[in-house]
RODRENGU-831186 format. One line per field, with one value per atom (N, C-alpha, C): residue in three letters; chain; atom name; x, z, y. Coordinates in steps of 0.02 Angstrom, whole numbers. Each point is the difference from the previous one (the first is absolute). Layout:
rest = ALA  ...
kette = A  ...
atom = CA  ...
X = X  ...
Z = Z  ...
Y = Y  ...
***
This chain:
rest = MET  MET  MET  LYS  LYS  LYS  LYS  LYS  LYS  ALA  ALA  ALA  PHE  PHE  PHE  ALA  ALA  ALA  THR  THR  THR  LEU  LEU  LEU  ALA  ALA  ALA  ILE  ILE  ILE  VAL  VAL  VAL  SER  SER  SER  LEU  LEU  LEU  ALA  ALA  ALA  LEU  LEU  LEU  GLY  GLY  GLY  SER  SER  SER  ALA  ALA  ALA  TYR  TYR  TYR  ALA  ALA  ALA  GLY  GLY  GLY  CYS  CYS  CYS  GLY  GLY  GLY  LYS  LYS  LYS  VAL  VAL  VAL  VAL  VAL  VAL  THR  THR  THR  ASN  ASN  ASN  GLU  GLU  GLU  GLY  GLY  GLY  LYS  LYS  LYS  LEU  LEU  LEU  LYS  LYS  LYS  SER  SER  SER  PHE  PHE  PHE  ASP  ASP  ASP  ALA  ALA  ALA  ALA  ALA  ALA  THR  THR  THR  LYS  LYS  LYS  ALA  ALA  ALA  VAL  VAL  VAL  VAL  VAL  VAL  VAL  VAL  VAL  GLU  GLU  GLU  GLY  GLY  GLY  LYS  LYS  LYS  ASP  ASP  ASP  GLY  GLY  GLY  LYS  LYS  LYS  GLU  GLU  GLU  ALA  ALA  ALA  LYS  LYS  LYS  LEU  LEU  LEU  THR  THR  THR  LEU  LEU  LEU  THR  THR  THR  PRO  PRO  PRO  SER  SER  SER  ALA  ALA  ALA  LYS  LYS  LYS  GLY  GLY  GLY  ALA  ALA  ALA  ASP  ASP  ASP  ASP  ASP  ASP  ALA  ALA  ALA  ALA  ALA  ALA  LYS  LYS  LYS  LEU  LEU  LEU  VAL  VAL  VAL  GLY  GLY  GLY  LYS  LYS  LYS  ASP  ASP  ASP  VAL  VAL  VAL  LYS  LYS  LYS  VAL  VAL  VAL  ASP  ASP  ASP  SER  SER  SER  GLU  GLU  GLU  HIS  HIS  HIS  GLY  GLY  GLY  LYS  LYS  LYS  ILE  ILE  ILE  THR  THR  THR  SER  SER  SER  ILE  ILE  ILE  ALA  ALA  ALA  LYS  LYS  LYS  ALA  ALA  ALA
kette = A  A  A  A  A  A  A  A  A  A  A  A  A  A  A  A  A  A  A  A  A  A  A  A  A  A  A  A  A  A  A  A  A  A  A  A  A  A  A  A  A  A  A  A  A  A  A  A  A  A  A  A  A  A  A  A  A  A  A  A  A  A  A  A  A  A  A  A  A  A  A  A  A  A  A  A  A  A  A  A  A  A  A  A  A  A  A  A  A  A  A  A  A  A  A  A  A  A  A  A  A  A  A  A  A  A  A  A  A  A  A  A  A  A  A  A  A  A  A  A  A  A  A  A  A  A  A  A  A  A  A  A  A  A  A  A  A  A  A  A  A  A  A  A  A  A  A  A  A  A  A  A  A  A  A  A  A  A  A  A  A  A  A  A  A  A  A  A  A  A  A  A  A  A  A  A  A  A  A  A  A  A  A  A  A  A  A  A  A  A  A  A  A  A  A  A  A  A  A  A  A  A  A  A  A  A  A  A  A  A  A  A  A  A  A  A  A  A  A  A  A  A  A  A  A  A  A  A  A  A  A  A  A  A  A  A  A  A  A  A  A  A  A  A  A  A  A  A  A  A  A  A  A  A  A  A  A  A  A  A  A  A  A  A  A  A  A
atom = N  CA  C  N  CA  C  N  CA  C  N  CA  C  N  CA  C  N  CA  C  N  CA  C  N  CA  C  N  CA  C  N  CA  C  N  CA  C  N  CA  C  N  CA  C  N  CA  C  N  CA  C  N  CA  C  N  CA  C  N  CA  C  N  CA  C  N  CA  C  N  CA  C  N  CA  C  N  CA  C  N  CA  C  N  CA  C  N  CA  C  N  CA  C  N  CA  C  N  CA  C  N  CA  C  N  CA  C  N  CA  C  N  CA  C  N  CA  C  N  CA  C  N  CA  C  N  CA  C  N  CA  C  N  CA  C  N  CA  C  N  CA  C  N  CA  C  N  CA  C  N  CA  C  N  CA  C  N  CA  C  N  CA  C  N  CA  C  N  CA  C  N  CA  C  N  CA  C  N  CA  C  N  CA  C  N  CA  C  N  CA  C  N  CA  C  N  CA  C  N  CA  C  N  CA  C  N  CA  C  N  CA  C  N  CA  C  N  CA  C  N  CA  C  N  CA  C  N  CA  C  N  CA  C  N  CA  C  N  CA  C  N  CA  C  N  CA  C  N  CA  C  N  CA  C  N  CA  C  N  CA  C  N  CA  C  N  CA  C  N  CA  C  N  CA  C  N  CA  C  N  CA  C  N  CA  C  N  CA  C  N  CA  C  N  CA  C  N  CA  C  N  CA  C  N  CA  C  N  CA  C
X = -1190  -69  -20  48  -16  -13  40  -10  -68  -19  -64  -57  4  -52  -4  57  1  -29  17  -27  -75  -24  -71  -37  29  -30  -5  52  0  -53  -3  -49  -71  -12  -66  -21  46  -15  -14  38  -10  -67  -19  -64  -58  7  -52  -16  51  -11  -29  13  -28  -75  -27  -71  -36  35  -30  -48  17  -44  -28  -35  -21  -49  -39  -46  -62  -16  -60  -61  -42  -60  -61  -39  -62  -58  -48  -59  -61  -33  -63  -56  -52  -58  -61  -40  -61  -24  -38  -30  46  11  39  -44  13  -42  12  64  14  67  6  62  7  55  15  53  -20  46  58  -12  52  56  -16  50  15  -39  7  -14  -42  -18  -59  5  -51  -21  -65  -26  -40  22  -34  -32  -66  -34  -4  34  3  -66  -3  -61  -14  54  -8  -17  -8  -18  58  62  59  19  25  20  76  22  72  12  43  16  68  -2  59  13  59  19  10  -32  6  63  40  61  -11  36  -9  18  43  20  -47  -52  -46  -42  -8  -43  -72  -35  -70  -9  53  -3  -46  -2  -41  -74  -20  -71  -24  42  -17  -64  -7  -59  -65  4  -59  -21  45  -13  -31  -10  -29  -70  -12  -63  -5  52  -1  48  -9  45  66  54  67  48  55  56  61  31  56  61  55  63  45  35  43  61  51  62  11  1  12  -46  -64  -50  -2  43  3  -31  -51  -36  43  2  35  -50  -62  -53  -67  -47  -69  -44  -50  -43  -68  -49  -67  2  -32  2  -50
Z = 3544  24  48  44  48  -35  -52  -37  -35  -28  -35  49  58  50  25  12  23  -52  -63  -55  -5  5  -2  57  59  58  -9  -26  -11  -52  -54  -52  27  39  29  45  42  45  -40  -51  -42  -35  -28  -34  49  57  51  23  11  22  -55  -62  -56  -4  20  -2  64  50  64  -8  -39  -12  -70  -16  -68  -26  42  -22  -35  7  -31  38  -34  31  -21  50  -11  14  -45  10  14  56  18  -5  -36  -6  24  41  27  60  41  59  60  37  62  53  13  45  73  19  70  6  55  17  76  23  72  16  34  14  46  44  47  -35  -46  -34  -70  -23  -68  -53  15  -47  -43  -65  -48  -38  -10  -40  -58  -61  -60  -34  -11  -36  -73  -42  -71  -35  -62  -40  -15  4  -11  64  57  63  44  -27  39  46  60  48  0  6  6  68  41  65  -4  13  -8  63  4  59  -21  34  -14  32  -38  27  11  48  13  -60  -44  -58  -59  6  -56  -15  -63  -20  17  34  18  64  38  61  52  2  50  -11  -62  -16  -4  18  -7  38  60  40  -32  -36  -32  -63  -25  -62  8  63  12  -31  -39  -33  -69  -20  -65  -48  -64  -51  3  1  6  -52  -9  -40  46  11  46  -37  3  -28  56  -11  53  -29  42  -16  54  -16  48  60  -11  53  40  -15  34  -46  24  -41  -12  -64  -18  -13  -20  -8  5  27  6  -15  -45  -21  -21  3  -23  -75  -23  -73  -38
Y = 1527  -10  55  19  52  67  14  63  0  -57  -5  11  -30  7  72  32  69  47  -12  40  -8  -61  -14  34  -2  32  76  30  73  19  -37  15  -10  -51  -12  58  23  57  63  11  60  0  -57  -5  2  -30  2  70  40  69  42  -17  38  -8  -57  -11  21  20  19  59  48  57  -3  -54  -12  52  31  52  -25  -64  -28  25  38  28  -42  -20  -37  46  3  43  -43  15  -34  52  -19  43  -39  33  -31  38  -33  30  -9  53  -4  -32  -62  -40  19  9  18  35  38  34  -1  -28  -4  52  53  56  -22  -47  -22  -37  -45  -41  26  50  28  -51  -50  -53  24  -11  19  -62  -8  -56  29  -15  24  -60  4  -53  19  -37  15  -14  24  -10  -74  -40  -72  -38  36  -31  -20  4  -19  57  -17  50  7  61  15  32  -30  26  35  66  42  39  30  40  72  46  71  28  35  30  75  29  72  44  -24  40  -8  -41  -13  63  14  56  -18  46  -12  -39  -13  -40  32  66  34  -9  -14  -6  -73  -47  -71  -19  24  -17  25  55  29  -39  -41  -36  -69  -22  -66  -3  -53  -9  32  36  34  -35  15  -27  38  -38  29  -30  36  -24  2  -58  -6  -27  39  -22  -24  -56  -27  -33  -5  -37  -50  -63  -54  3  16  3  64  47  65  53  34  49  62  20  62  57  -17  50  -33  39  -22  59  -9  54  -26  43  -16  -10  -54  -15  42
***
């Protein structure tokens, strides 16, 4: 029983770490409703009216131009709520 439990624990840890960097990219397209420079919070209002609240990372492509894009149509790619790129649509 102890061996079975230990084996199960090892397999669970191995599979869990394999999914940690899953690389699933979500694309939001719509109007950039707001950008808070202090918290790096971005709100994108989609074409369907739903809002997506995301966090801008320093390594994101187009991060320097985020403040200039407020009120414009944008395309935002993100992984787990962290923006990887932001650009004018």
